[in-house]
N, C-alpha and C positions, 0 to 999 in steps of 0.2 A: 348651624349653617352660618357661614361667614358672608356678611352683606357688604358689598362695595358700592359706593355712590359715584356716579359719573355725571358730567355735564356736557354742554355743547362742544367744548374743546376736545373731549375724549372720543367723539363719534368715530373718527378714522380708525381708532384702535379697537372699537367694540362692534362696529356696524356688522361685520361678517358674522360674529357670534350671535347677534340679535336675529339675523336672517336665518342662520342655521337652526336656532332653537325654534323659530317660527315654522321652518320646514318640517321639523320633527313633530311638532304639535299638530300641524295640519296635513300630515302625510296621508294620502289616500282620499282627501276631500275633493269632490268634484267642483268644477267651476273656476272661473278666472279671478273672482273677487279675493280669494284666499291664496292666490299664486304668489310665489316669491317675488316676481317682478312687480306686482301690484303692491305687495307689502313694502317693498323697498321704497316705493314712492311715498308711502305713509311715514316710514322711518325718516326719510330725508326731510319731509315737510315738518314733522314734529320736532326732530332734533335740530332743525335750523332756528328754532326759537331760542332767544337769549336765556330764558329762564327754564329751559327744558332740563329735566332731571331723570336719571335712570338708576335703579337699584338692581344689581345682579347678585343672586345668591350662589355661593359655591360650597361644595362639600369635597374636601380633600383635593382642592384645586380644580375640580370639574364643575361646570355650570349646572345649576338646578333649574333656574328660570329667572325671569326678570319682571319688573314693573316700571313703566315710565309714563310721563305726562308733563304738562306745563300749565301754568295758570292762564286763564283767559284774561284779556284786558278788561278793564271796567266796562260792564255792559255786554261783553262778548259771550258767545254761547255756541253750541254745536250746530253744524250745518244741518239743515233740514228739520229743525225743531225750534219751538219758541222758548225763549228764556222764561222760566217759571216766575209767576207773580210773587211767590213766596220768597224769592231772592231779591232783596231790595236793590235799587239802581246803583248804590255805592258799594254793595257787597261784591266781593270777588269770589270766584269759584276756581278750583283746581280741576283740570280735566285729566282724569286717569285714562290715558289712551290705550295702554296695553298692560295686561298682566298674564304672563304665560309661564306654565310650569311643565317641564318635560314629563312625558307620560309615566316614567318609572318613579317620579317623585310626587305624583298626585296622591292625595289622601294621607299626607305626612305632616300637614301643617305648614308646608313651604309657602303656599299662597298667602296665608295669614301673615307670615313673617315678612314676605316681600311687600305686601300691602302696608304693614305697619312701618317698615323701613322707609318706604317712599313717603308716607304721610307724616312721619315724625318731624316736628318742628315747623310744619306749614303754618302760615299766618292768614290763609284765606278763610272765609266764613263757611265755605262748603266745598265738598268734593263731588264730582259727577262723573258718570261713565255710561257707556252703551253696553248692553248685553243682547246678543242674538236671541230672539224670542223662541227659536227652535231648540234652545237649551234651558229648559225650565229648572234643572238642578243648579245651574250656574246662577240663575236669577234668584233662586231660593238661598243659595250660599251668600250672595251679597245682601239679601234681606236679613239674614242672620247676623251680619256685620253692622246692621243699622241703616242700610240704604232703603229707600222707598222708590218704587216705580212711579214716575210723575208724568209719563207720556210715552209716545212711540215715535220713531223716526225711520225713514228710508232715505238716507242722505245721498245715495247714488242710484242710478237706474239698475245697476247690477248687484246692489248690496241687499243683504237680508233686511228684514224689518227688525229694528232694535228697540228694546225697552230702554228708555232714558231713566237713569236712576240718580238719586241725589241723597247725600248724607250731610247733615249740618255738622260743622266742626265747632261752631260757636253759636250761642243763642242769637236769634234775630234781634236787631236793634229796636 
């Protein structure tokens, strides 16, 4: 798989692709939280951050999936959850906001490659993400990659309950 890295300046060129992949991943899902319109708001919010980074995987020029996120500012954390005490006040965390793989590419190792591509060269002390607790297999996958569930969060009235997961990238000071 060919991995390509993008930043904030590239958003106008990749935004529609991100939304189209999202639509394919969430096709047939009920509710408005996973709608294209709602997801577009999240894409715009995250990609507006100066340090936002996205890795898109391609096979023979066709997209396989993507992963994106941005570092939290010092002391920053996810909406609707408390910053863990295990993360010191000066330690920075990278927020892995999205990791999506098109259905036909699942169980091929694409998600691992996208994750590794996004996380390579990071200088934060930890990476964190949300996992919808209605998907225990996804939770178990992240645990197999070294993440630990450290809490739960419901950041919006219409959102599912998420497991808050954390993986240390560097030993704590």
